Each structure stands twice: as C-alpha cells, then as structure tokens.
Backbone and ligand atoms as CSV (ligand in chain L), in Angstrom:
chain,resi,resn,atom,element,x,y,z
A,1,UNK,N,N,0.844,-1.204,0.000
A,1,UNK,CA,C,0.000,0.000,0.000
A,1,UNK,C,C,0.880,1.254,0.000
A,2,UNK,N,N,1.971,1.183,0.787
A,2,UNK,CA,C,2.870,2.344,0.815
A,2,UNK,C,C,4.019,2.094,-0.153
A,3,UNK,N,N,4.441,3.120,-0.902
A,3,UNK,CA,C,5.588,2.917,-1.803
A,3,UNK,C,C,6.848,2.669,-0.969
A,4,UNK,N,N,7.661,1.647,-1.404
A,4,UNK,CA,C,8.936,1.375,-0.705
A,4,UNK,C,C,9.730,2.661,-0.578
A,5,UNK,N,N,10.540,2.907,0.407
A,5,UNK,CA,C,10.654,2.146,1.659
A,5,UNK,C,C,9.796,2.765,2.768
A,6,UNK,N,N,8.776,3.537,2.396
A,6,UNK,CA,C,7.961,4.225,3.402
A,6,UNK,C,C,7.349,3.236,4.402
A,7,UNK,N,N,7.303,3.635,5.666
A,7,UNK,CA,C,6.578,2.818,6.658
A,7,UNK,C,C,5.659,3.785,7.414
A,8,UNK,N,N,4.736,3.205,8.145
A,8,UNK,CA,C,3.823,4.052,8.912
A,8,UNK,C,C,4.063,3.759,10.390
A,9,UNK,N,N,4.105,4.799,11.205
A,9,UNK,CA,C,4.397,4.617,12.625
A,9,UNK,C,C,3.367,5.366,13.443
A,10,UNK,N,N,3.373,5.148,14.761
A,10,UNK,CA,C,2.426,5.860,15.611
A,10,UNK,C,C,3.190,6.824,16.503
A,11,UNK,N,N,2.745,8.083,16.505
A,11,UNK,CA,C,3.392,9.083,17.377
A,11,UNK,C,C,2.623,9.142,18.698
A,12,UNK,N,N,3.293,8.707,19.787
A,12,UNK,CA,C,2.602,8.696,21.096
A,12,UNK,C,C,2.323,10.127,21.547
A,13,UNK,N,N,3.259,11.024,21.195
A,13,UNK,CA,C,3.050,12.404,21.688
A,13,UNK,C,C,1.858,13.045,20.974
A,14,UNK,N,N,1.774,12.792,19.637
A,14,UNK,CA,C,0.694,13.450,18.887
A,14,UNK,C,C,-0.538,12.553,18.762
A,15,UNK,N,N,-0.414,11.311,19.289
A,15,UNK,CA,C,-1.546,10.363,19.281
A,15,UNK,C,C,-2.136,10.189,17.892
A,16,UNK,N,N,-1.291,10.064,16.876
A,16,UNK,CA,C,-1.768,9.750,15.518
A,16,UNK,C,C,-0.614,9.167,14.718
A,17,UNK,N,N,-0.977,8.556,13.582
A,17,UNK,CA,C,0.076,7.896,12.811
A,17,UNK,C,C,0.784,8.917,11.910
A,18,UNK,N,N,2.052,8.592,11.603
A,18,UNK,CA,C,2.793,9.441,10.664
A,18,UNK,C,C,3.567,8.509,9.739
A,19,UNK,N,N,4.097,9.069,8.666
A,19,UNK,CA,C,4.788,8.263,7.659
A,19,UNK,C,C,6.285,8.519,7.776
A,20,UNK,N,N,7.060,7.445,7.723
A,20,UNK,CA,C,8.502,7.552,7.943
A,20,UNK,C,C,9.257,6.843,6.821
A,21,UNK,N,N,10.282,7.514,6.304
A,21,UNK,CA,C,11.097,6.918,5.244
A,21,UNK,C,C,12.455,6.561,5.861
A,22,UNK,N,N,12.700,5.264,6.181
A,22,UNK,CA,C,13.924,4.885,6.891
A,22,UNK,C,C,15.197,5.190,6.099
A,23,UNK,N,N,15.076,5.350,4.767
A,23,UNK,CA,C,16.283,5.651,3.974
A,23,UNK,C,C,16.650,7.124,4.119
A,24,UNK,N,N,15.633,8.003,3.886
A,24,UNK,CA,C,15.957,9.442,3.941
A,24,UNK,C,C,15.761,10.000,5.353
A,25,UNK,N,N,15.161,9.103,6.262
A,25,UNK,CA,C,14.848,9.543,7.642
A,25,UNK,C,C,13.793,10.652,7.648
A,26,UNK,N,N,13.122,10.819,6.481
A,26,UNK,CA,C,12.048,11.834,6.426
A,26,UNK,C,C,10.837,11.318,7.198
A,27,UNK,N,N,10.153,12.195,7.914
A,27,UNK,CA,C,8.870,11.792,8.527
A,27,UNK,C,C,7.867,12.906,8.230
A,28,UNK,N,N,6.603,12.464,7.975
A,28,UNK,CA,C,5.585,13.454,7.590
A,28,UNK,C,C,4.197,12.964,8.001
A,29,UNK,N,N,3.294,13.878,8.207
A,29,UNK,CA,C,1.923,13.512,8.597
A,29,UNK,C,C,1.122,13.005,7.415
A,30,UNK,N,N,1.322,13.633,6.233
A,30,UNK,CA,C,0.465,13.238,5.105
A,30,UNK,C,C,1.057,12.012,4.411
A,31,UNK,N,N,0.175,11.233,3.796
A,31,UNK,CA,C,0.603,9.999,3.113
A,31,UNK,C,C,1.480,10.379,1.927
A,32,UNK,N,N,2.511,9.549,1.623
A,32,UNK,CA,C,3.374,9.826,0.473
A,32,UNK,C,C,2.559,9.843,-0.833
A,33,UNK,N,N,3.114,10.420,-1.854
A,33,UNK,CA,C,2.474,10.504,-3.175
A,33,UNK,C,C,1.890,9.164,-3.604
A,34,UNK,N,N,0.669,9.187,-4.141
A,34,UNK,CA,C,0.143,7.997,-4.823
A,34,UNK,C,C,-0.431,6.946,-3.889
A,35,UNK,N,N,-0.510,7.236,-2.581
A,35,UNK,CA,C,-1.077,6.217,-1.675
A,35,UNK,C,C,-2.609,6.248,-1.753
A,36,UNK,N,N,-3.216,5.055,-1.848
A,36,UNK,CA,C,-4.682,4.948,-1.868
A,36,UNK,C,C,-5.172,5.001,-0.416
A,37,UNK,N,N,-5.732,6.139,-0.028
A,37,UNK,CA,C,-6.106,6.358,1.380
A,37,UNK,C,C,-7.123,5.333,1.870
A,38,UNK,N,N,-8.071,4.920,0.992
A,38,UNK,CA,C,-9.092,3.951,1.453
A,38,UNK,C,C,-8.429,2.609,1.761
A,39,UNK,N,N,-7.516,2.206,0.843
A,39,UNK,CA,C,-6.836,0.913,1.065
A,39,UNK,C,C,-6.023,0.994,2.354
A,40,UNK,N,N,-5.409,2.162,2.578
A,40,UNK,CA,C,-4.574,2.336,3.773
A,40,UNK,C,C,-5.422,2.180,5.035
A,41,UNK,N,N,-6.596,2.811,5.028
A,41,UNK,CA,C,-7.481,2.744,6.208
A,41,UNK,C,C,-7.868,1.298,6.501
A,42,UNK,N,N,-8.279,0.540,5.433
A,42,UNK,CA,C,-8.724,-0.838,5.731
A,42,UNK,C,C,-7.520,-1.685,6.152
A,43,UNK,N,N,-6.335,-1.402,5.617
A,43,UNK,CA,C,-5.125,-2.124,6.047
A,43,UNK,C,C,-4.907,-1.910,7.541
A,44,UNK,N,N,-5.071,-0.662,7.990
A,44,UNK,CA,C,-4.828,-0.332,9.402
A,44,UNK,C,C,-5.846,-1.008,10.312
A,45,UNK,N,N,-7.033,-1.320,9.759
A,45,UNK,CA,C,-8.051,-2.035,10.560
A,45,UNK,C,C,-7.484,-3.387,11.024
A,46,UNK,N,N,-6.798,-4.083,10.094
A,46,UNK,CA,C,-6.329,-5.445,10.448
A,46,UNK,C,C,-4.868,-5.438,10.906
A,47,UNK,N,N,-4.195,-4.289,10.747
A,47,UNK,CA,C,-2.794,-4.228,11.180
A,47,UNK,C,C,-2.651,-3.007,12.088
A,48,UNK,N,N,-3.218,-3.061,13.289
A,48,UNK,CA,C,-3.202,-1.860,14.131
A,48,UNK,C,C,-1.773,-1.418,14.441
A,49,UNK,N,N,-1.586,-0.123,14.519
A,49,UNK,CA,C,-0.266,0.411,14.873
A,49,UNK,C,C,-0.091,0.424,16.382
A,50,UNK,N,N,-1.193,0.418,17.089
A,50,UNK,CA,C,-1.117,0.405,18.555
A,50,UNK,C,C,-2.336,-0.352,19.058
A,51,UNK,N,N,-2.183,-0.948,20.203
A,51,UNK,CA,C,-3.300,-1.669,20.825
A,51,UNK,C,C,-3.358,-1.245,22.287
A,52,UNK,N,N,-4.496,-1.454,22.909
A,52,UNK,CA,C,-4.622,-1.218,24.355
A,52,UNK,C,C,-4.991,-2.557,24.991
A,53,UNK,N,N,-4.214,-2.973,25.967
A,53,UNK,CA,C,-4.439,-4.283,26.573
A,53,UNK,C,C,-4.417,-4.240,28.089
A,54,UNK,N,N,-5.187,-5.187,28.654
A,54,UNK,CA,C,-5.089,-5.514,30.085
A,54,UNK,C,C,-4.245,-6.777,30.143
A,55,UNK,N,N,-3.521,-6.969,31.249
A,55,UNK,CA,C,-2.863,-8.271,31.402
A,55,UNK,C,C,-2.874,-8.696,32.863
A,56,UNK,N,N,-2.855,-10.036,33.039
A,56,UNK,CA,C,-2.746,-10.625,34.378
A,56,UNK,C,C,-1.408,-11.367,34.362
A,57,UNK,N,N,-0.467,-10.846,35.133
A,57,UNK,CA,C,0.890,-11.407,35.152
A,57,UNK,C,C,1.100,-12.226,36.415
A,58,UNK,N,N,1.577,-13.455,36.276
A,58,UNK,CA,C,2.007,-14.238,37.446
A,58,UNK,C,C,3.507,-14.468,37.297
A,59,UNK,N,N,4.245,-13.899,38.238
A,59,UNK,CA,C,5.705,-14.025,38.195
A,59,UNK,C,C,6.127,-15.322,38.875
A,60,UNK,N,N,7.373,-15.721,38.555
A,60,UNK,CA,C,7.905,-16.951,39.181
A,60,UNK,C,C,9.400,-16.742,39.424
A,61,UNK,N,N,10.059,-17.799,39.926
A,61,UNK,CA,C,11.435,-17.571,40.405
A,61,UNK,C,C,12.407,-17.248,39.266
A,62,UNK,N,N,11.991,-17.561,38.003
A,62,UNK,CA,C,12.882,-17.226,36.879
A,62,UNK,C,C,12.527,-15.863,36.260
A,63,UNK,N,N,11.562,-15.167,36.827
A,63,UNK,CA,C,11.187,-13.865,36.263
A,63,UNK,C,C,12.362,-12.900,36.340
A,64,UNK,N,N,12.418,-11.934,35.422
A,64,UNK,CA,C,13.550,-10.988,35.416
A,64,UNK,C,C,13.594,-10.151,36.692
A,65,UNK,N,N,12.380,-9.948,37.301
A,65,UNK,CA,C,12.319,-9.211,38.571
A,65,UNK,C,C,11.326,-9.960,39.454
A,66,UNK,N,N,11.811,-10.995,40.175
A,66,UNK,CA,C,10.910,-11.863,40.939
A,66,UNK,C,C,10.406,-11.207,42.226
A,67,UNK,N,N,9.723,-10.062,42.047
A,67,UNK,CA,C,9.147,-9.333,43.194
A,67,UNK,C,C,7.967,-8.524,42.666
A,68,UNK,N,N,7.037,-8.199,43.582
A,68,UNK,CA,C,5.893,-7.362,43.186
A,68,UNK,C,C,5.252,-6.821,44.456
A,69,UNK,N,N,4.150,-6.114,44.278
A,69,UNK,CA,C,3.436,-5.599,45.454
A,69,UNK,C,C,2.927,-6.752,46.321
A,70,UNK,N,N,2.891,-7.942,45.738
A,70,UNK,CA,C,2.307,-9.079,46.477
A,70,UNK,C,C,3.357,-9.809,47.310
A,71,UNK,N,N,4.624,-9.725,46.804
A,71,UNK,CA,C,5.681,-10.473,47.507
A,71,UNK,C,C,7.045,-9.898,47.151
A,72,UNK,N,N,7.882,-9.700,48.153
A,72,UNK,CA,C,9.190,-9.118,47.839
A,72,UNK,C,C,10.167,-10.191,47.372
A,73,UNK,N,N,9.746,-11.460,47.500
A,73,UNK,CA,C,10.614,-12.542,47.002
A,73,UNK,C,C,9.744,-13.654,46.462
A,74,UNK,N,N,9.563,-13.669,45.138
A,74,UNK,CA,C,8.679,-14.644,44.499
A,74,UNK,C,C,9.490,-15.900,44.191
A,75,UNK,N,N,9.036,-17.032,44.757
A,75,UNK,CA,C,9.831,-18.271,44.645
A,75,UNK,C,C,9.087,-19.413,43.947
A,76,UNK,N,N,7.835,-19.190,43.527
A,76,UNK,CA,C,7.133,-20.317,42.884
A,76,UNK,C,C,7.833,-20.627,41.559
A,77,UNK,N,N,7.731,-21.879,41.123
A,77,UNK,CA,C,8.371,-22.291,39.863
A,77,UNK,C,C,7.511,-21.812,38.697
A,78,UNK,N,N,8.108,-21.809,37.507
A,78,UNK,CA,C,7.373,-21.404,36.301
A,78,UNK,C,C,6.183,-22.351,36.098
A,79,UNK,N,N,6.381,-23.633,36.354
A,79,UNK,CA,C,5.301,-24.621,36.180
A,79,UNK,C,C,4.142,-24.304,37.130
A,80,UNK,N,N,4.476,-23.957,38.363
A,80,UNK,CA,C,3.413,-23.613,39.327
A,80,UNK,C,C,2.665,-22.359,38.880
A,81,UNK,N,N,3.416,-21.387,38.342
A,81,UNK,CA,C,2.792,-20.142,37.883
A,81,UNK,C,C,1.829,-20.447,36.735
A,82,UNK,N,N,2.255,-21.331,35.832
A,82,UNK,CA,C,1.405,-21.688,34.691
A,82,UNK,C,C,0.139,-22.408,35.180
A,83,UNK,N,N,0.304,-23.311,36.125
A,83,UNK,CA,C,-0.872,-24.038,36.660
A,83,UNK,C,C,-1.873,-23.056,37.269
A,84,UNK,N,N,-1.326,-22.099,38.030
A,84,UNK,CA,C,-2.208,-21.122,38.682
A,84,UNK,C,C,-2.924,-20.261,37.643
A,85,UNK,N,N,-2.168,-19.896,36.576
A,85,UNK,CA,C,-2.765,-19.056,35.532
A,85,UNK,C,C,-3.845,-19.825,34.773
A,86,UNK,N,N,-3.680,-21.144,34.643
A,86,UNK,CA,C,-4.705,-21.966,33.973
A,86,UNK,C,C,-6.033,-21.865,34.729
A,87,UNK,N,N,-5.932,-21.754,36.050
A,87,UNK,CA,C,-7.163,-21.615,36.847
A,87,UNK,C,C,-7.893,-20.339,36.485
A,88,UNK,N,N,-7.133,-19.265,36.294
A,88,UNK,CA,C,-7.757,-17.972,35.922
A,88,UNK,C,C,-8.308,-18.049,34.506
A,89,UNK,N,N,-7.576,-18.781,33.653
A,89,UNK,CA,C,-8.007,-18.946,32.261
A,89,UNK,C,C,-9.389,-19.617,32.217
A,90,UNK,N,N,-9.590,-20.616,33.038
A,90,UNK,CA,C,-10.893,-21.316,33.097
A,90,UNK,C,C,-11.996,-20.355,33.532
A,91,UNK,N,N,-11.708,-19.581,34.592
A,91,UNK,CA,C,-12.722,-18.625,35.088
A,91,UNK,C,C,-13.095,-17.634,33.977
A,92,UNK,N,N,-12.069,-17.193,33.220
A,92,UNK,CA,C,-12.311,-16.180,32.170
A,92,UNK,C,C,-13.040,-16.778,30.981
A,93,UNK,N,N,-12.846,-18.095,30.740
A,93,UNK,CA,C,-13.575,-18.748,29.637
A,93,UNK,C,C,-15.073,-18.680,29.958
A,94,UNK,N,N,-15.410,-18.831,31.245
A,94,UNK,CA,C,-16.829,-18.799,31.637
A,94,UNK,C,C,-17.356,-17.370,31.691
A,95,UNK,N,N,-16.468,-16.439,32.135
A,95,UNK,CA,C,-16.931,-15.047,32.225
A,95,UNK,C,C,-15.786,-14.076,31.962
A,96,UNK,N,N,-15.582,-13.701,30.691
A,96,UNK,CA,C,-14.465,-12.827,30.316
A,96,UNK,C,C,-14.505,-11.445,30.982
A,97,UNK,N,N,-15.693,-11.063,31.468
A,97,UNK,CA,C,-15.802,-9.712,32.060
A,97,UNK,C,C,-15.116,-9.671,33.440
A,98,UNK,N,N,-14.659,-10.833,33.909
A,98,UNK,CA,C,-13.987,-10.870,35.219
A,98,UNK,C,C,-12.540,-10.392,35.146
A,99,UNK,N,N,-12.060,-10.058,33.909
A,99,UNK,CA,C,-10.615,-9.860,33.734
A,99,UNK,C,C,-10.051,-8.811,34.709
A,100,UNK,N,N,-10.691,-7.643,34.731
A,100,UNK,CA,C,-10.134,-6.571,35.589
A,100,UNK,C,C,-10.085,-7.008,37.046
A,101,UNK,N,N,-11.186,-7.624,37.487
A,101,UNK,CA,C,-11.293,-8.020,38.909
A,101,UNK,C,C,-10.196,-9.039,39.246
A,102,UNK,N,N,-9.984,-10.023,38.350
A,102,UNK,CA,C,-8.971,-11.062,38.608
A,102,UNK,C,C,-7.563,-10.484,38.539
A,103,UNK,N,N,-7.349,-9.514,37.611
A,103,UNK,CA,C,-6.015,-8.888,37.523
A,103,UNK,C,C,-5.731,-8.123,38.818
A,104,UNK,N,N,-6.750,-7.409,39.319
A,104,UNK,CA,C,-6.595,-6.639,40.567
A,104,UNK,C,C,-6.220,-7.581,41.718
A,105,UNK,N,N,-6.842,-8.774,41.688
A,105,UNK,CA,C,-6.689,-9.745,42.790
A,105,UNK,C,C,-5.315,-10.416,42.730
A,106,UNK,N,N,-4.820,-10.703,41.519
A,106,UNK,CA,C,-3.689,-11.623,41.401
A,106,UNK,C,C,-2.484,-11.101,40.626
A,107,UNK,N,N,-2.618,-10.073,39.779
A,107,UNK,CA,C,-1.487,-9.743,38.900
A,107,UNK,C,C,-0.265,-9.220,39.679
A,108,UNK,N,N,0.900,-9.691,39.250
A,108,UNK,CA,C,2.168,-9.244,39.836
A,108,UNK,C,C,2.728,-8.006,39.133
A,109,UNK,N,N,1.928,-7.392,38.279
A,109,UNK,CA,C,2.387,-6.159,37.607
A,109,UNK,C,C,1.737,-4.976,38.316
A,110,UNK,N,N,2.437,-3.858,38.342
A,110,UNK,CA,C,1.908,-2.666,39.042
A,110,UNK,C,C,0.609,-2.180,38.376
A,111,UNK,N,N,0.348,-2.654,37.162
A,111,UNK,CA,C,-0.903,-2.272,36.482
A,111,UNK,C,C,-2.120,-2.929,37.148
A,112,UNK,N,N,-1.875,-3.787,38.154
A,112,UNK,CA,C,-3.027,-4.452,38.834
A,112,UNK,C,C,-4.013,-3.414,39.357
A,113,UNK,N,N,-3.446,-2.254,39.750
A,113,UNK,CA,C,-4.299,-1.197,40.337
A,113,UNK,C,C,-5.361,-0.744,39.325
A,114,UNK,N,N,-5.010,-0.863,38.031
A,114,UNK,CA,C,-5.920,-0.394,36.957
A,114,UNK,C,C,-6.551,-1.599,36.248
A,115,UNK,N,N,-6.748,-2.690,37.036
A,115,UNK,CA,C,-7.357,-3.885,36.430
A,115,UNK,C,C,-6.478,-4.488,35.358
A,116,UNK,N,N,-5.179,-4.228,35.442
A,116,UNK,CA,C,-4.234,-4.800,34.476
A,116,UNK,C,C,-4.014,-3.935,33.246
A,117,UNK,N,N,-4.618,-2.727,33.242
A,117,UNK,CA,C,-4.566,-1.891,32.030
A,117,UNK,C,C,-3.174,-1.320,31.778
A,118,UNK,N,N,-2.605,-1.660,30.634
A,118,UNK,CA,C,-1.281,-1.144,30.249
A,118,UNK,C,C,-1.405,0.103,29.390
A,119,UNK,N,N,-2.624,0.487,29.078
A,119,UNK,CA,C,-2.816,1.627,28.173
A,119,UNK,C,C,-2.469,1.213,26.741
A,120,UNK,N,N,-2.400,2.209,25.846
A,120,UNK,CA,C,-2.038,1.947,24.448
A,120,UNK,C,C,-0.527,1.748,24.340
A,121,UNK,N,N,-0.111,0.838,23.476
A,121,UNK,CA,C,1.308,0.729,23.178
A,121,UNK,C,C,1.483,0.344,21.707
A,122,UNK,N,N,2.572,0.807,21.160
A,122,UNK,CA,C,2.883,0.505,19.756
A,122,UNK,C,C,3.960,-0.565,19.709
A,123,UNK,N,N,4.399,-0.889,18.481
A,123,UNK,CA,C,5.464,-1.892,18.319
A,123,UNK,C,C,6.753,-1.353,18.959
A,124,UNK,N,N,7.507,-2.297,19.532
A,124,UNK,CA,C,8.813,-1.891,20.066
A,124,UNK,C,C,8.792,-1.490,21.526
A,125,UNK,N,N,7.595,-1.436,22.130
A,125,UNK,CA,C,7.525,-1.012,23.537
A,125,UNK,C,C,7.581,-2.182,24.516
A,126,UNK,N,N,6.828,-3.247,24.199
A,126,UNK,CA,C,6.765,-4.378,25.125
A,126,UNK,C,C,7.748,-5.468,24.680
A,127,UNK,N,N,7.985,-6.440,25.536
A,127,UNK,CA,C,8.871,-7.544,25.160
A,127,UNK,C,C,8.273,-8.263,23.943
A,128,UNK,N,N,9.111,-8.724,23.027
A,128,UNK,CA,C,8.639,-9.285,21.758
A,128,UNK,C,C,7.544,-10.343,21.880
A,129,UNK,N,N,7.690,-11.291,22.802
A,129,UNK,CA,C,6.687,-12.370,22.906
A,129,UNK,C,C,5.323,-11.793,23.294
A,130,UNK,N,N,5.353,-10.768,24.144
A,130,UNK,CA,C,4.111,-10.150,24.618
A,130,UNK,C,C,3.488,-9.348,23.485
A,131,UNK,N,N,4.320,-8.576,22.795
A,131,UNK,CA,C,3.854,-7.738,21.672
A,131,UNK,C,C,3.241,-8.618,20.599
A,132,UNK,N,N,3.927,-9.705,20.245
A,132,UNK,CA,C,3.447,-10.591,19.176
A,132,UNK,C,C,2.037,-11.090,19.501
A,133,UNK,N,N,1.865,-11.550,20.738
A,133,UNK,CA,C,0.554,-12.092,21.139
A,133,UNK,C,C,-0.501,-10.983,21.177
A,134,UNK,N,N,-0.138,-9.839,21.711
A,134,UNK,CA,C,-1.109,-8.742,21.878
A,134,UNK,C,C,-1.613,-8.226,20.536
A,135,UNK,N,N,-0.696,-8.069,19.552
A,135,UNK,CA,C,-1.101,-7.493,18.262
A,135,UNK,C,C,-1.894,-8.476,17.423
A,136,UNK,N,N,-1.892,-9.763,17.812
A,136,UNK,CA,C,-2.681,-10.761,17.074
A,136,UNK,C,C,-4.140,-10.777,17.548
A,137,UNK,N,N,-4.361,-10.266,18.763
A,137,UNK,CA,C,-5.707,-10.362,19.336
A,137,UNK,C,C,-6.693,-9.431,18.639
A,138,UNK,N,N,-7.949,-9.893,18.556
A,138,UNK,CA,C,-9.026,-9.001,18.124
A,138,UNK,C,C,-9.460,-8.237,19.377
A,139,UNK,N,N,-10.195,-7.151,19.174
A,139,UNK,CA,C,-10.669,-6.395,20.336
A,139,UNK,C,C,-11.575,-7.303,21.179
A,140,UNK,N,N,-11.374,-7.281,22.485
A,140,UNK,CA,C,-12.093,-8.071,23.496
A,140,UNK,C,C,-11.691,-9.540,23.530
A,141,UNK,N,N,-10.682,-9.913,22.764
A,141,UNK,CA,C,-10.225,-11.299,22.780
A,141,UNK,C,C,-9.184,-11.471,23.894
A,142,UNK,N,N,-9.167,-12.651,24.503
A,142,UNK,CA,C,-8.189,-12.957,25.561
A,142,UNK,C,C,-7.189,-13.980,25.006
A,143,UNK,N,N,-5.917,-13.738,25.282
A,143,UNK,CA,C,-4.862,-14.607,24.730
A,143,UNK,C,C,-4.816,-15.945,25.448
A,144,UNK,N,N,-4.048,-16.846,24.885
A,144,UNK,CA,C,-3.691,-18.057,25.609
A,144,UNK,C,C,-2.570,-17.625,26.576
A,145,UNK,N,N,-1.971,-18.557,27.312
A,145,UNK,CA,C,-0.900,-18.182,28.238
A,145,UNK,C,C,0.327,-17.748,27.431
A,146,UNK,N,N,0.825,-16.560,27.748
A,146,UNK,CA,C,1.968,-15.974,27.050
A,146,UNK,C,C,3.146,-15.892,28.023
A,147,UNK,N,N,4.332,-16.342,27.581
A,147,UNK,CA,C,5.520,-16.270,28.437
A,147,UNK,C,C,6.387,-15.083,28.029
A,148,UNK,N,N,6.925,-14.390,29.008
A,148,UNK,CA,C,7.895,-13.321,28.722
A,148,UNK,C,C,8.953,-13.378,29.821
A,149,UNK,N,N,9.944,-12.516,29.744
A,149,UNK,CA,C,10.965,-12.515,30.811
A,149,UNK,C,C,10.362,-12.066,32.138
A,150,UNK,N,N,9.190,-11.419,32.063
A,150,UNK,CA,C,8.548,-10.949,33.298
A,150,UNK,C,C,7.870,-12.089,34.039
A,151,UNK,N,N,7.395,-13.078,33.289
A,151,UNK,CA,C,6.650,-14.188,33.902
A,151,UNK,C,C,5.665,-14.749,32.887
A,152,UNK,N,N,4.488,-15.184,33.381
A,152,UNK,CA,C,3.474,-15.719,32.453
A,152,UNK,C,C,2.224,-14.847,32.541
A,153,UNK,N,N,1.620,-14.618,31.374
A,153,UNK,CA,C,0.547,-13.634,31.282
A,153,UNK,C,C,-0.703,-14.194,30.612
A,154,UNK,N,N,-1.834,-13.588,30.957
A,154,UNK,CA,C,-3.029,-13.627,30.108
A,154,UNK,C,C,-3.216,-12.182,29.667
A,155,UNK,N,N,-3.528,-11.992,28.371
A,155,UNK,CA,C,-3.674,-10.639,27.818
A,155,UNK,C,C,-5.081,-10.467,27.268
A,156,UNK,N,N,-5.728,-9.370,27.584
A,156,UNK,CA,C,-7.034,-9.072,26.968
A,156,UNK,C,C,-6.880,-7.751,26.209
A,157,UNK,N,N,-7.128,-7.779,24.889
A,157,UNK,CA,C,-7.070,-6.555,24.094
A,157,UNK,C,C,-8.390,-5.821,24.257
A,158,UNK,N,N,-8.348,-4.556,24.560
A,158,UNK,CA,C,-9.595,-3.801,24.770
A,158,UNK,C,C,-9.777,-2.665,23.755
A,159,UNK,N,N,-8.719,-2.396,22.954
A,159,UNK,CA,C,-8.879,-1.339,21.916
A,159,UNK,C,C,-7.740,-1.478,20.918
L,1,LIG,N1,N,5.470,1.163,27.417
L,1,LIG,C1,C,4.756,1.022,28.509
L,1,LIG,N2,N,3.452,1.246,28.551
L,1,LIG,N3,N,5.345,0.651,29.669
L,1,LIG,C2,C,6.703,0.204,29.708
L,1,LIG,C3,C,6.701,-1.305,29.671
L,1,LIG,C4,C,8.114,-1.835,29.516
L,1,LIG,C5,C,8.045,-3.250,28.963
L,1,LIG,N4,N,7.415,-4.148,29.947
L,1,LIG,C6,C,7.090,-5.403,29.538
L,1,LIG,O1,O,7.346,-5.817,28.412
L,1,LIG,C7,C,6.336,-6.270,30.547
L,1,LIG,C8,C,5.656,-7.406,29.802
L,1,LIG,C9,C,4.376,-6.797,29.265
L,1,LIG,C10,C,4.010,-5.696,30.230
L,1,LIG,C11,C,5.167,-5.572,31.134
L,1,LIG,C12,C,5.097,-5.042,32.372
L,1,LIG,C13,C,6.238,-5.114,33.341
L,1,LIG,C14,C,6.192,-6.450,34.075
L,1,LIG,O2,O,6.926,-6.390,35.280
L,1,LIG,P1,P,8.538,-6.376,35.310
L,1,LIG,O3,O,9.041,-7.642,34.640
L,1,LIG,O4,O,8.965,-5.137,34.599
L,1,LIG,O5,O,8.833,-6.383,36.794
L,1,LIG,N5,N,6.078,-4.024,34.267
L,1,LIG,C15,C,6.372,-2.797,33.778
L,1,LIG,O6,O,7.012,-2.537,32.816
L,1,LIG,C16,C,9.417,-3.748,28.609
L,1,LIG,N6,N,9.812,-3.513,27.366
L,1,LIG,O7,O,10.064,-4.353,29.439
C-alpha cells in the first residue's frame, strides 16, 4: 500500500500515525504521493499500529524481577505459575468480564491497580513475545498463556 521504503508509525506524543522513510529519515503527517487512502485505512483495521491491553501477570522464580506488590521474594516455579494461571483462564472462559477483577486480585504487575490496564502501546515497547501475542488479538479477545521474561501472562485486548 505504501511505496517502498515508506513505513507508517504511531506518534505517542501526537496520538496519531505518521509516515517515515527509513532511507531518507524523512517523517511526515500526510501519506506519500500515490497512496490509496481507502486501502490504507482498511489495512490499518487489520494491522493496528497500537493496541490497548489488560494483562494478568504471574511471576515466578525465573522472572527478570521476581518481586511485586504481592511479595518481595517470588519463589514459585514457572510450572506452578502456569498451573495457577490456567485456573484464571478457566474462570475467564466462563466469564471474560472478570478480567479486571482477577487482575486486581492476582497480577504481579503494578498495572493491577488499573485492572491490568497497560494503556495503548505501539510496536517496540513491550517484550517481543508479549507484543506478538497482543497485536494478534481481536478487540475483546483474551490470549492463551503468554511467556515473557517478566513471567506468564493472560492478555485481553480492549482497543
Ligand atoms: N510502554 C509502557 N506502557 N510501559 C513500559 C513497559 C516496559 C516493557 N514491559 C514489559 O514488556 C512487561 C511485559 C508486558 C508488560 C510488562 C510489564 C512489566 C512487568 O513487570 P517487570 O518484569 O517489569 O517487573 N512491568 C512494567 O514494565 C518492557 N519492554 O520491558
């Protein structure tokens, strides 16, 4: 849709997408010459530049930072963390609207205070495994168990 080598990126400060040419390092708000704006819009529908997600993180002893508001020394094994997360996965299969409440109750991420809400993020912000899973989700879809250096997660895309 975009003429090579143009790419489209999201500006967090301006909260809108802009066009970037990695060769000339040019960046601009308007689409490069000859871009079909309608095709671009429908492309962006299925290839979002940013997503907003909630997550429920259970850390374990191999986590990059095995501590949280819940425990200053997290010692459960990765297998135990996965088993515990499976329990939450079952509850969410029956009632997905429980996500915020369960994240508040159990998540080892500081976002627990906001029901697990990480806000909007674009590519390059989160750890690759988390980003890959999050950008694949449809709005209101909940991921399978996702592993990252932080621990094991369930992710719900909300926007
Ligand atoms: N850009 C936004 N909104 N915030 C910066 C996020 C930085 C990012 N964080 C993560 O990838 C982990 C996994 C998914 C969420 C997340 C949250 C971590 C998990 O806890 P921790 O392992 O750090 O103790 N807590 C906060 O960062 C990273 N590149 O390390």
